[in-house]
C-alpha positions as CSV (number, residue, x, y, z in Angstrom):
1,M,0.0,0.0,0.0
2,L,2.8,2.5,0.9
3,C,4.6,1.9,-2.3
4,A,1.5,2.6,-4.4
5,A,0.7,5.8,-2.4
6,F,4.3,7.0,-2.7
7,T,4.4,6.4,-6.4
8,K,1.1,8.2,-7.0
9,D,2.3,11.1,-4.9
10,L,5.4,11.3,-7.1
11,L,3.2,11.8,-10.1
12,L,1.3,14.8,-8.7
13,D,2.1,18.3,-10.0
14,P,4.6,19.8,-7.4
15,S,2.9,23.2,-7.8
16,S,-0.2,21.6,-5.9
17,R,2.0,21.8,-2.8
18,D,3.7,25.1,-3.7
19,V,7.0,23.4,-4.8
20,S,8.8,24.6,-7.9
21,D,12.5,23.7,-7.3
22,V,12.3,19.9,-7.8
23,K,10.2,17.4,-9.6
24,H,10.1,13.6,-9.9
25,R,9.9,11.0,-12.6
26,V,9.0,7.3,-12.2
27,V,11.3,5.4,-14.6
28,A,11.0,1.8,-13.4
29,A,9.5,-0.5,-10.9
30,A,10.4,-4.1,-9.9
31,S,8.7,-7.0,-8.3
32,S,10.6,-9.9,-6.8
33,S,7.9,-12.4,-8.0
34,S,7.2,-11.5,-11.7
35,V,7.5,-8.8,-14.4
36,D,3.8,-8.9,-14.9
37,R,3.2,-7.8,-11.4
38,A,5.6,-4.9,-11.9
39,K,3.7,-4.0,-15.1
40,K,0.4,-4.1,-13.3
41,F,1.7,-1.9,-10.5
42,L,3.0,0.8,-13.0
43,A,-0.4,0.8,-14.8
44,N,-2.5,1.0,-11.6
45,C,-0.4,3.9,-10.4
46,G,-0.8,5.8,-13.7
47,C,2.9,5.8,-14.5
48,P,4.3,6.9,-17.9
49,S,4.1,4.3,-20.6
50,E,7.9,4.4,-21.0
51,A,8.5,3.3,-17.3
52,K,10.2,-0.1,-17.3
53,A,9.0,-3.1,-15.4
54,Y,11.4,-5.7,-14.0
55,G,10.8,-9.1,-12.6
56,S,13.8,-8.9,-10.2
57,Y,15.5,-6.3,-8.0
58,P,19.0,-7.0,-9.5
59,E,17.6,-6.0,-13.0
60,L,16.2,-2.8,-11.6
61,V,19.5,-1.6,-10.0
62,E,21.3,-2.2,-13.3
63,D,19.1,0.3,-15.1
64,P,21.2,3.4,-15.9
65,N,18.2,5.7,-15.9
66,V,17.5,5.0,-12.2
67,D,18.9,7.7,-9.9
68,I,17.4,6.7,-6.6
69,V,15.5,3.6,-5.4
70,Y,12.6,3.6,-3.0
71,V,12.7,0.4,-0.9
72,A,9.3,-0.6,0.5
73,T,9.7,-4.3,1.2
74,P,9.0,-5.8,4.6
75,H,11.4,-4.7,7.4
76,S,13.1,-8.1,7.3
77,H,14.3,-7.4,3.7
78,H,15.5,-3.7,4.1
79,Y,19.1,-4.5,4.8
80,Q,19.5,-7.0,2.0
81,N,17.6,-4.9,-0.5
82,T,19.2,-1.6,0.4
83,M,22.7,-3.1,0.3
84,L,21.9,-4.4,-3.2
85,C,21.1,-0.9,-4.3
86,L,24.1,0.7,-2.7
87,L,26.6,-1.8,-4.1
88,A,25.1,-1.1,-7.5
89,G,25.8,2.6,-7.1
90,K,22.2,3.7,-6.5
91,H,21.0,6.3,-4.0
92,V,18.3,4.9,-1.6
93,L,15.2,6.0,0.3
94,C,14.4,3.0,2.5
95,E,11.1,2.7,4.4
96,K,10.9,2.7,8.1
97,A,11.9,0.9,10.2
98,F,15.3,1.4,8.6
99,T,16.5,-2.2,9.4
100,T,15.8,-4.8,12.0
101,N,18.6,-3.7,14.2
102,A,21.1,-0.8,14.7
103,A,24.1,-2.9,13.5
104,Q,22.5,-3.3,10.1
105,A,21.7,0.4,9.9
106,K,25.4,1.3,10.7
107,K,26.6,-1.1,8.0
108,L,24.4,0.5,5.4
109,I,25.5,3.9,6.4
110,E,29.2,2.8,6.2
111,T,28.5,1.5,2.7
112,A,26.8,4.7,1.6
113,K,29.7,6.7,2.9
114,E,32.2,4.6,1.1
115,K,30.3,4.8,-2.1
116,K,29.4,8.5,-1.7
117,L,25.7,7.7,-2.1
118,F,22.7,9.4,-0.6
119,L,20.8,7.2,2.0
120,M,17.8,8.1,4.1
121,E,15.2,6.3,6.2
122,A,11.7,7.1,4.9
123,V,9.8,8.5,7.8
124,W,7.4,10.6,5.8
125,T,5.8,12.2,8.9
126,R,9.0,14.2,9.6
127,F,8.6,16.1,6.4
128,F,5.0,17.3,6.8
129,P,4.9,21.1,7.0
130,M,3.0,20.6,10.3
131,S,5.9,18.7,11.8
132,I,8.4,21.3,10.6
133,Q,6.3,24.1,12.2
134,I,5.9,22.3,15.5
135,R,9.7,21.6,15.7
136,K,10.3,25.3,15.1
137,M,7.9,26.3,17.8
138,I,9.7,24.1,20.2
139,Q,13.1,25.4,19.2
140,D,11.9,29.0,19.5
141,G,10.8,28.4,23.1
142,E,7.1,29.0,22.4
143,L,6.3,26.0,24.6
144,G,8.8,26.9,27.3
145,D,10.8,24.0,28.7
146,V,9.4,20.8,27.1
147,H,9.1,18.2,29.8
148,R,7.0,15.5,28.3
149,V,5.8,14.0,24.9
150,I,3.1,11.3,24.8
151,A,2.5,9.6,21.5
152,D,0.3,6.7,20.6
153,N,-0.1,4.8,17.3
154,S,-2.3,1.8,17.8
155,F,-4.7,-0.3,15.8
156,G,-7.7,-2.0,17.3
157,A,-7.9,-5.4,15.7
158,N,-8.9,-9.0,16.2
159,V,-5.4,-10.1,15.5
160,E,-6.2,-13.8,15.0
161,E,-8.9,-13.1,12.5
162,R,-7.2,-10.2,10.7
163,W,-3.7,-11.4,10.4
164,G,-3.5,-15.1,11.5
165,T,0.1,-16.3,11.6
166,E,1.5,-15.6,8.1
167,H,0.7,-11.9,7.6
168,R,3.7,-9.6,7.7
169,M,2.3,-7.7,10.7
170,V,2.7,-10.8,12.9
171,N,5.2,-13.0,11.0
172,M,8.6,-13.0,12.8
173,D,10.4,-14.1,9.7
174,L,9.3,-10.7,8.3
175,A,10.2,-8.8,11.5
176,G,6.5,-8.5,12.3
177,G,5.1,-6.9,15.4
178,A,3.8,-3.5,16.6
179,L,7.2,-2.0,17.4
180,L,8.8,-1.8,14.0
181,D,5.6,-1.2,12.1
182,L,3.5,1.1,14.3
183,G,5.7,2.0,17.2
184,I,8.3,3.7,15.0
185,Y,5.7,6.5,14.4
186,S,5.2,7.0,18.2
187,L,9.0,7.2,18.5
188,T,9.1,9.6,15.6
189,W,7.1,12.1,17.5
190,V,9.1,11.6,20.7
191,F,12.4,12.0,18.9
192,Q,11.6,14.8,16.6
193,C,10.3,16.9,19.5
194,L,12.8,16.0,22.3
195,Y,16.0,15.1,20.4
196,H,16.0,16.7,17.0
197,T,15.0,20.1,18.3
198,L,18.4,20.4,20.1
199,P,21.6,21.4,18.3
200,P,23.5,18.2,17.1
201,D,26.2,18.6,19.8
202,S,23.6,18.8,22.6
203,R,21.6,15.7,21.6
204,K,21.9,12.7,24.0
205,A,20.4,9.3,23.6
206,P,17.6,8.4,26.1
207,S,17.6,5.8,28.7
208,V,14.9,3.2,28.0
209,L,12.3,1.3,30.1
210,A,9.9,-0.8,28.1
211,S,7.3,-3.6,28.3
212,I,6.3,-5.9,25.5
213,S,3.4,-8.4,25.4
214,K,3.7,-11.1,22.7
215,Y,1.2,-12.5,20.3
216,A,0.8,-16.1,21.4
217,K,0.6,-17.6,17.9
218,T,3.9,-16.2,16.5
219,G,5.8,-14.4,19.3
220,A,5.6,-11.0,17.6
221,D,5.0,-8.0,19.9
222,E,1.4,-7.0,20.0
223,K,1.6,-4.5,22.8
224,T,4.7,-2.3,23.4
225,S,5.0,0.6,25.8
226,M,8.2,2.7,26.1
227,L,9.3,5.3,28.6
228,L,12.3,7.2,27.4
229,T,14.2,9.7,29.6
230,F,16.2,12.2,27.6
231,P,19.0,13.8,29.7
232,A,18.8,17.0,27.7
233,A,15.6,18.5,26.3
234,P,14.5,21.5,24.4
235,P,14.8,24.4,24.0
236,A,18.6,24.9,23.9
237,P,20.6,25.5,26.0
238,S,19.0,22.5,27.8
239,K,18.7,22.8,31.6
240,H,16.4,19.8,32.3
241,D,15.6,16.3,31.3
242,A,12.3,15.1,29.6
243,H,10.2,12.0,29.3
244,G,9.0,10.5,26.1
245,I,6.1,8.0,26.3
246,A,5.7,6.0,23.1
247,L,2.8,3.6,22.9
248,T,1.7,1.0,20.3
249,N,-0.9,-1.8,20.4
250,F,-2.6,-4.2,18.1
251,R,-5.5,-4.9,20.4
252,V,-6.8,-1.5,21.2
253,A,-6.9,1.6,19.0
254,T,-5.8,5.2,19.4
255,F,-9.2,6.1,17.9
256,P,-11.8,3.5,18.8
257,N,-14.5,5.8,17.5
258,K,-12.8,7.1,14.3
259,H,-11.3,10.4,15.4
260,G,-14.1,11.5,17.6
261,L,-14.0,11.8,21.3
262,T,-10.5,10.4,21.9
263,R,-8.2,13.0,20.3
264,P,-5.4,13.9,20.4
265,A,-2.9,11.1,19.5
266,I,0.2,13.2,20.4
267,R,0.7,15.7,23.3
268,I,3.8,17.9,23.5
269,Q,3.9,19.5,26.9
270,G,5.9,22.5,28.0
271,T,5.9,25.0,30.8
272,K,4.2,27.7,28.6
273,G,1.7,25.4,26.9
274,E,0.9,22.2,25.1
275,I,0.7,21.2,21.4
276,Q,-1.9,18.6,20.6
277,V,-1.7,16.7,17.3
278,D,-4.7,14.8,16.0
279,G,-3.7,11.4,14.6
280,P,-3.1,9.0,13.1
281,A,0.5,9.6,14.2
282,Y,1.9,8.7,10.8
283,R,-0.4,11.1,8.9
284,P,-1.5,13.7,11.3
285,R,-4.7,15.6,10.3
286,N,-4.6,18.7,12.4
287,W,-3.1,20.3,15.5
288,R,-3.5,23.1,18.0
289,F,-1.4,25.0,20.5
290,I,-3.0,25.6,24.0
291,P,-1.1,28.2,26.0
292,V,-1.1,27.7,29.8
293,G,-4.3,29.1,31.3
294,R,-6.3,29.3,28.0
295,V,-9.8,27.9,28.0
296,D,-10.1,24.9,25.6
297,G,-13.0,26.4,23.7
298,D,-10.9,29.4,22.7
299,V,-8.4,27.3,20.8
300,E,-9.2,26.1,17.3
301,W,-7.6,23.2,15.5
302,V,-5.4,24.0,12.5
303,E,-6.2,21.8,9.6
304,P,-3.5,21.9,6.9
305,N,-4.2,21.1,3.2
306,I,-2.6,17.8,2.0
307,P,-3.1,17.6,-1.8
308,G,-2.3,13.9,-2.0
309,H,-1.3,11.3,0.5
310,G,1.6,13.4,1.9
311,M,4.6,11.2,0.9
312,F,5.9,13.7,-1.7
313,W,7.5,15.9,0.9
314,E,10.1,13.3,1.8
315,A,10.6,12.7,-1.9
316,D,11.2,16.4,-2.4
317,E,13.8,16.3,0.4
318,C,15.6,13.4,-1.4
319,A,15.6,15.3,-4.7
320,R,17.1,18.4,-3.0
321,C,19.8,16.4,-1.3
322,L,20.8,14.7,-4.6
323,R,20.7,18.1,-6.4
324,D,22.9,19.7,-3.8
325,G,25.3,16.7,-3.5
326,R,24.4,15.8,0.1
327,L,24.6,12.2,1.3
328,E,22.2,12.6,4.2
329,S,19.3,14.8,5.2
330,E,19.4,17.3,8.0
331,V,15.7,16.5,8.8
332,L,16.5,12.8,9.5
333,G,20.2,12.2,9.4
334,W,22.1,8.9,9.8
335,E,23.1,9.5,13.4
336,E,19.5,10.0,14.5
337,S,18.2,6.9,12.6
338,V,20.9,4.8,14.4
339,V,19.9,6.2,17.8
340,I,16.3,5.3,17.2
341,M,17.3,1.8,16.0
342,E,19.4,1.4,19.2
343,T,16.4,2.5,21.2
344,M,14.3,-0.2,19.6
345,D,17.1,-2.7,20.1
346,E,17.1,-2.0,23.8
347,V,13.3,-2.3,24.0
348,R,13.6,-5.8,22.4
349,R,16.6,-6.7,24.6
350,Q,14.7,-5.9,27.8
351,N,11.9,-8.1,26.8
352,G,13.7,-11.0,25.1
353,Q,12.3,-10.2,21.7
354,K,14.6,-11.7,19.0
355,Y,14.0,-12.1,15.3
356,P,15.4,-15.0,13.3
357,E,19.2,-14.8,12.7
358,K,18.8,-14.7,9.0
359,I,17.1,-11.3,9.2
360,E,19.3,-9.9,12.0
361,T,22.6,-10.8,10.3
362,L,25.1,-8.4,8.7
363,D,26.0,-11.0,6.1
364,Y,25.3,-10.1,2.5
365,P,23.9,-11.6,0.3
366,V,21.4,-13.8,2.2
367,E,18.5,-15.5,0.5
368,L,15.3,-14.6,2.3
């Protein structure tokens, strides 16, 4: 689903989002199963007729017309697929979660550095104008000292009926579970508010306390709650710590009544006021700032216009980085992606959550 939404967003006129300095062209797509599936994908997305379809990933990365590859395979395959692209000399935008563990992320970054290639984890939420504005408000001190961020991204599902045992959401061979698929968005809000808003030399990794409950049929995490303590917190210069509470759950939903009575999904709390963000956390719909002492009824929700799905903003960032010769983005750099992966590693370590060795390994190539 993400790959189709991303591709359709690439085809939208950039002027619809007030962008004029970059544009995108879909030149090829690949399926690991068949060339017919790739052809169908290109047709369904409305791609140009000259876009090429490939029945394997190695064929795609040999295409000289491909500048950058968007990797949207299951988490379990990110390391192998991204390494294939980098070794073929292609820039890469790889879907979140970046890899299954921090060691794999570091190896990919090391390879990108050696090859002088652009590499970025695709966390599209970071590039929403809303996210950019909220980060600036935090940095400018409009919230005062930020002491707590609470973020939830949860589905309410009958897991047994909806996903059984083979679906990627619960399949351990595919790095299934709530943490890597949904929890990454809760962590995104915590990190972009409490970590990224500090100057790079002031950022410090959080301590982690976490609890996981496992899905009995596969062992994947179905409920994960994380309490992160950041020793330095915004605005700079930091004089206090802050707590980030990141929640994710398969059994209960952030919005059991479809965005009605249970808003917001994210709360960013400072000494001068609070920012509330209406979810879902991955594609926030609107937000508001409530100054300390303000009556709730006096504060209106800001509802931004999103002309498509919203994935084009991260693609625009990739295009600008390639144009300017940058190997990483300042919005989500390599160091921060690694720290977030290390945080998820620690969450899993505390709860004895391990994936199969074949998807945790640094070996390449590995048949999956």
